[in-house]
C-alpha positions as CSV (number, residue, x, y, z in Angstrom):
1,X,209.1,256.3,118.3
2,X,208.9,252.8,119.9
3,X,211.9,251.6,122.0
4,X,214.2,248.9,120.4
5,X,213.0,245.3,120.9
6,X,214.1,243.5,124.2
7,X,216.5,241.2,122.2
8,X,218.6,244.1,120.9
9,X,219.6,245.4,124.5
10,X,222.9,244.6,126.2
11,X,225.1,244.2,123.0
12,X,227.8,246.2,124.3
13,X,228.2,244.4,127.5
14,X,228.2,241.2,125.6
15,X,230.8,242.2,123.2
16,X,233.2,243.2,126.2
17,X,232.5,239.8,127.8
18,X,233.3,238.0,124.7
19,X,236.7,239.8,124.2
20,X,237.8,239.1,127.7
21,X,237.0,235.3,127.3
22,X,238.5,234.7,124.0
23,X,242.1,234.5,122.9
24,X,244.2,237.0,121.1
25,X,243.0,236.0,117.7
26,X,239.4,237.1,118.6
27,X,240.7,240.3,120.3
28,X,242.7,241.0,117.0
29,X,239.6,240.4,114.9
30,X,237.6,242.8,117.1
31,X,240.4,245.4,116.8
32,X,240.1,245.2,113.1
33,X,236.4,245.5,113.3
34,X,236.8,248.5,115.4
35,X,239.2,250.1,112.8
36,X,236.8,249.4,110.0
37,X,234.0,250.9,112.0
38,X,236.2,253.9,112.7
39,X,237.0,254.4,109.0
40,X,233.2,254.2,108.1
41,X,232.2,256.6,110.8
42,X,234.9,259.1,109.3
43,X,233.4,258.5,105.8
44,X,229.9,259.2,107.1
45,X,231.2,262.6,108.6
46,X,232.9,263.6,105.4
47,X,229.8,262.8,103.3
48,X,227.4,264.6,105.5
49,X,229.8,267.6,105.4
50,X,229.3,267.7,101.6
51,X,226.5,269.0,99.6
52,X,224.4,266.4,98.0
53,X,225.0,267.9,94.6
54,X,228.7,267.5,95.2
55,X,228.1,263.8,96.2
56,X,226.3,263.3,92.9
57,X,229.3,264.6,90.9
58,X,231.5,262.1,92.8
59,X,229.1,259.4,92.2
60,X,229.3,259.9,88.4
61,X,233.1,259.7,88.5
62,X,233.2,256.6,90.8
63,X,230.7,255.0,88.3
64,X,233.3,255.2,85.5
65,X,236.1,254.1,87.9
66,X,234.1,251.0,89.0
67,X,232.7,249.8,85.6
68,X,235.4,250.9,83.0
69,X,238.6,250.8,85.0
70,X,238.3,248.5,87.9
71,X,235.6,246.3,86.1
72,X,234.0,245.4,89.4
73,X,231.6,242.5,88.7
74,X,231.5,243.6,85.1
75,X,230.9,240.1,83.8
76,X,228.0,239.6,86.2
77,X,226.6,243.1,85.3
78,X,226.8,242.7,81.6
79,X,225.4,239.2,81.7
80,X,222.3,240.2,83.8
81,X,221.6,243.2,81.5
82,X,222.0,241.0,78.4
83,X,219.4,238.6,79.7
84,X,217.0,241.4,80.8
85,X,217.2,243.6,77.8
86,X,218.4,241.5,74.8
87,X,216.9,244.1,72.5
88,X,219.2,246.8,73.6
89,X,222.5,247.5,71.8
90,X,225.6,246.7,73.7
91,X,226.5,250.4,73.9
92,X,223.1,251.1,75.5
93,X,223.5,248.3,78.1
94,X,226.9,249.7,79.0
95,X,225.4,253.0,79.5
96,X,222.8,251.4,82.0
97,X,225.6,249.6,83.8
98,X,227.4,253.0,84.4
99,X,224.1,254.6,85.5
100,X,223.6,251.6,87.9
101,X,227.0,252.3,89.5
102,X,226.2,256.1,89.7
103,X,222.9,255.3,91.4
104,X,224.5,252.8,94.0
105,X,227.1,255.5,94.9
106,X,224.5,258.2,95.2
107,X,222.2,255.9,97.2
108,X,224.9,255.5,99.8
109,X,225.3,259.3,100.0
110,X,221.6,259.7,100.3
111,X,221.3,257.3,103.2
112,X,224.0,259.3,105.0
113,X,222.1,262.6,104.4
114,X,218.6,261.4,105.1
115,X,218.8,261.7,109.0
116,X,219.7,265.4,108.8
117,X,217.6,266.3,105.9
118,X,214.3,264.6,106.2
119,X,212.1,265.0,109.3
120,X,208.4,264.8,110.3
121,X,207.8,268.4,109.4
122,X,209.5,268.5,105.9
123,X,209.3,265.0,104.5
124,X,206.8,266.2,101.8
125,X,209.6,268.4,100.3
126,X,211.6,265.3,99.4
127,X,209.1,262.4,99.1
128,X,206.0,261.9,97.1
129,X,203.5,259.2,97.7
130,X,201.0,259.1,94.8
131,X,198.8,256.3,96.6
132,X,199.0,257.7,100.1
133,X,195.5,256.8,101.0
134,X,196.0,253.3,99.9
135,X,199.1,252.9,102.0
136,X,197.8,254.4,105.1
137,X,194.6,252.3,104.8
138,X,196.6,249.2,105.0
139,X,199.0,250.5,107.7
140,X,195.8,251.1,109.8
141,X,194.5,247.8,109.1
142,X,194.3,245.6,112.3
143,X,195.6,242.7,110.4
144,X,199.4,242.1,110.0
145,X,200.9,243.6,106.9
146,X,203.7,242.1,104.8
147,X,205.7,244.6,102.6
148,X,208.0,243.3,99.9
149,X,210.5,245.3,97.9
150,X,213.7,244.7,96.2
151,X,217.2,246.1,95.5
152,X,215.6,248.7,93.5
153,X,215.6,252.5,94.0
154,X,216.5,253.7,97.5
155,X,214.9,250.8,99.4
156,X,216.1,252.2,102.8
157,X,213.9,255.3,102.2
158,X,210.7,253.2,102.3
159,X,211.3,252.1,105.8
160,X,212.0,255.8,106.8
161,X,208.7,256.9,105.4
162,X,206.8,254.3,107.3
163,X,208.6,255.4,110.5
164,X,207.9,259.0,109.8
165,X,204.3,258.2,109.5
166,X,204.3,256.4,112.9
167,X,204.4,252.8,111.8
168,X,207.4,250.8,112.7
169,X,208.6,247.9,110.4
170,X,210.5,244.8,111.3
171,X,212.8,243.2,108.9
172,X,214.6,239.7,109.3
173,X,218.2,239.7,108.4
174,X,221.4,238.0,109.2
175,X,223.6,240.0,111.7
176,X,226.6,241.6,110.2
177,X,230.0,240.0,111.1
178,X,231.3,243.3,112.5
179,X,229.5,243.8,115.7
180,X,230.4,247.5,116.0
181,X,229.0,248.2,112.5
182,X,225.9,245.9,113.2
183,X,225.1,248.0,116.2
184,X,225.7,251.3,114.5
185,X,223.3,250.4,111.6
186,X,220.8,249.0,113.9
187,X,220.7,252.2,115.9
188,X,220.5,254.3,112.6
189,X,217.5,252.3,111.5
190,X,215.9,251.9,114.9
191,X,215.8,255.7,115.3
192,X,213.4,255.9,112.4
193,X,211.2,252.9,113.4
194,X,213.1,250.2,111.4
195,X,213.9,247.3,113.6
196,X,216.1,244.3,112.5
197,X,215.3,240.7,113.7
198,X,218.1,238.2,113.6
199,X,217.7,235.4,111.0
200,X,218.2,232.7,113.5
201,X,216.2,232.6,116.7
202,X,213.6,235.3,116.0
203,X,210.6,233.1,115.4
204,X,209.0,234.1,118.7
205,X,209.4,237.8,117.8
206,X,208.0,237.3,114.2
207,X,205.0,235.4,115.8
208,X,204.4,238.1,118.3
209,X,204.5,240.8,115.5
210,X,202.0,238.9,113.3
211,X,199.6,238.3,116.3
212,X,199.6,242.0,117.2
213,X,199.0,243.2,113.6
214,X,202.5,244.6,113.1
215,X,204.5,245.2,109.7
216,X,207.2,242.8,108.4
217,X,209.3,244.1,105.5
218,X,211.3,242.0,103.2
219,X,213.7,242.3,100.2
220,X,212.0,239.8,97.9
221,X,214.9,239.3,95.4
222,X,217.3,237.6,97.8
223,X,218.6,234.2,96.6
224,X,217.1,231.4,98.7
225,X,219.3,228.5,97.6
226,X,218.3,225.3,95.7
227,X,215.5,224.5,98.1
228,X,213.8,227.9,97.8
229,X,210.6,228.7,95.6
230,X,211.7,228.7,92.0
231,X,209.9,231.3,89.8
232,X,210.5,233.3,86.7
233,X,212.3,236.7,87.2
234,X,213.3,238.5,84.0
235,X,213.0,235.4,81.9
236,X,215.3,233.2,84.1
237,X,214.6,230.8,87.1
238,X,215.2,232.6,90.4
239,X,215.0,231.1,93.9
240,X,212.7,233.0,96.4
241,X,212.2,232.6,100.1
242,X,208.8,230.8,100.7
243,X,208.2,232.7,104.0
244,X,207.1,235.9,102.3
245,X,204.1,234.2,100.6
246,X,203.5,232.1,103.6
247,X,203.1,234.8,106.0
248,X,200.5,236.5,103.7
249,X,198.5,233.3,103.0
250,X,198.6,231.8,106.5
251,X,198.2,234.9,108.6
252,X,195.5,236.7,106.3
253,X,198.1,239.5,106.0
254,X,197.9,241.9,102.8
255,X,201.0,241.8,100.7
256,X,202.2,245.1,99.4
257,X,204.9,245.3,96.6
258,X,206.4,248.6,97.4
259,X,209.1,250.8,95.8
260,X,210.9,253.8,96.6
261,X,212.4,255.2,93.3
262,X,214.3,258.4,92.7
263,X,212.5,260.8,90.5
264,X,214.5,263.8,89.4
265,X,217.5,264.9,91.4
266,X,219.1,263.5,94.6
267,X,216.9,263.1,97.6
268,X,213.7,263.3,95.6
269,X,211.8,260.1,95.8
270,X,208.6,258.5,94.9
271,X,207.2,255.9,97.2
272,X,204.3,253.8,96.0
273,X,202.9,250.4,95.5
274,X,203.4,248.4,92.4
275,X,200.7,245.9,93.5
276,X,198.6,244.7,96.4
277,X,197.5,241.1,97.1
278,X,194.8,241.0,99.9
279,X,194.0,237.4,100.9
280,X,190.4,238.4,102.0
281,X,189.6,239.5,98.5
282,X,192.2,237.9,96.1
283,X,193.0,234.4,95.7
284,X,196.3,232.6,95.0
285,X,196.5,228.9,94.3
286,X,199.6,228.2,96.5
287,X,202.9,229.8,97.6
288,X,204.6,229.4,94.2
289,X,201.9,231.4,92.4
290,X,201.9,234.3,94.9
291,X,205.7,234.3,94.7
292,X,205.5,234.5,91.1
293,X,203.1,237.3,91.3
294,X,205.1,239.6,93.2
295,X,208.2,238.9,91.3
296,X,206.2,239.9,88.1
297,X,205.2,243.1,89.8
298,X,208.8,243.9,90.8
299,X,210.1,243.2,87.4
300,X,207.5,245.6,85.9
301,X,208.5,248.3,88.4
302,X,212.2,247.8,87.6
303,X,211.6,248.1,83.9
304,X,210.4,251.8,84.5
305,X,213.8,252.8,85.9
306,X,216.3,249.9,85.2
307,X,219.3,252.0,86.0
308,X,218.1,251.9,89.7
309,X,218.3,248.2,90.0
310,X,221.3,246.4,91.4
311,X,222.3,244.4,88.3
312,X,225.6,243.5,90.0
313,X,223.5,241.4,92.4
314,X,224.0,237.6,91.7
315,X,220.2,237.0,91.7
316,X,220.2,234.1,89.3
317,X,222.1,231.3,90.9
318,X,220.6,228.1,89.8
319,X,222.3,225.3,91.8
320,X,219.7,222.6,91.4
321,X,221.2,219.3,90.6
322,X,219.7,218.8,87.2
323,X,220.9,222.2,86.2
324,X,224.4,221.6,87.3
325,X,224.4,218.3,85.4
326,X,223.1,219.9,82.3
327,X,225.9,222.6,82.7
328,X,228.5,219.9,83.1
329,X,227.3,218.1,80.1
330,X,227.6,221.3,78.0
331,X,231.1,221.8,79.3
332,X,232.1,218.2,78.5
333,X,230.5,218.1,75.1
334,X,230.8,221.6,73.7
335,X,228.6,222.4,70.6
336,X,230.0,222.3,67.1
337,X,231.6,225.5,66.3
338,X,230.4,225.6,62.7
339,X,226.8,225.1,64.2
340,X,224.6,228.4,64.2
341,X,224.5,230.2,67.5
342,X,221.5,228.9,69.6
343,X,218.8,231.3,70.5
344,X,218.4,232.6,74.0
345,X,216.3,230.2,76.2
346,X,212.7,230.8,76.4
347,X,211.2,232.3,79.6
348,X,210.9,229.7,82.3
349,X,207.1,229.3,82.7
350,X,205.4,229.0,86.1
351,X,201.7,228.9,87.0
352,X,200.1,232.1,87.3
353,X,198.1,233.3,90.2
354,X,194.6,234.7,90.2
355,X,194.7,238.4,89.4
356,X,195.2,240.6,92.4
357,X,193.8,244.0,92.6
358,X,195.7,246.9,91.3
359,X,197.0,249.6,93.8
């Protein structure tokens, strides 16, 4: 397995130095971070000591607690499911919501169990790759590769599979506020060939990865703010980061829309591609059309197993000025209570890319 990048070394020495230089407030904050880190490590040990079937049973109970009793983000979940599946009855959408919470808790337990359960010699007992030849062909391609996924299925397992096959992946993400937890998670991922680049200041590393034909992996359903690339996702405007499509178009890098979804019981996964865009063969008019393409493919994949998507995720946060003004006008001048209820807004239309090859 390749060694961690140069920028990731010396974190422990830097933490001690910062603690000495800063005042008591920073030292107290580091103490709290250390306490949180300790609690999480104890939790990891407890989960690893349990059978995965026991974890699954606990996940079912925690799902009911989170959705029905504590009502964590229930309004967000219900609103997102109502937009995505207006044809379903309310009781069916509530069942989906409970299944989503069950999936999230089980996902956490699976991530904890993966290092001890899945290895180079037995990964075929847990993971099925229906398009294995296609995946390996693009991983062996001398060109750089861009892999896009979302908060769907067990997205951490996809990186584990690439690492087990001997192909490290690099992801750009904001460092965690807790430095001890940040270092622990980076070590966990790095041991399986998943390396995290800081969101700020990693441009030279990204350029080097692209020049040497490396693999960049992204979660494509992250909100990119008002200046992002606005496309249609489940019938609503969603802001996406432009860099994903730019890397593919400017570096002649194939873009794979990948997924790692649970099939059957716990720790049983299918890892595949919902679509492949190869710039040497396929054509896209611009960044927006390519971004719309992979969002359409991600949506189609999610509809095959909607209970495994993070509907609690605030994916649709339209903060554009014209949208805010329209919302303010609706609040200022509410519709007539006697008027019939309006229909759900039509899907936001965006230019469509040229068809890409199926995987």
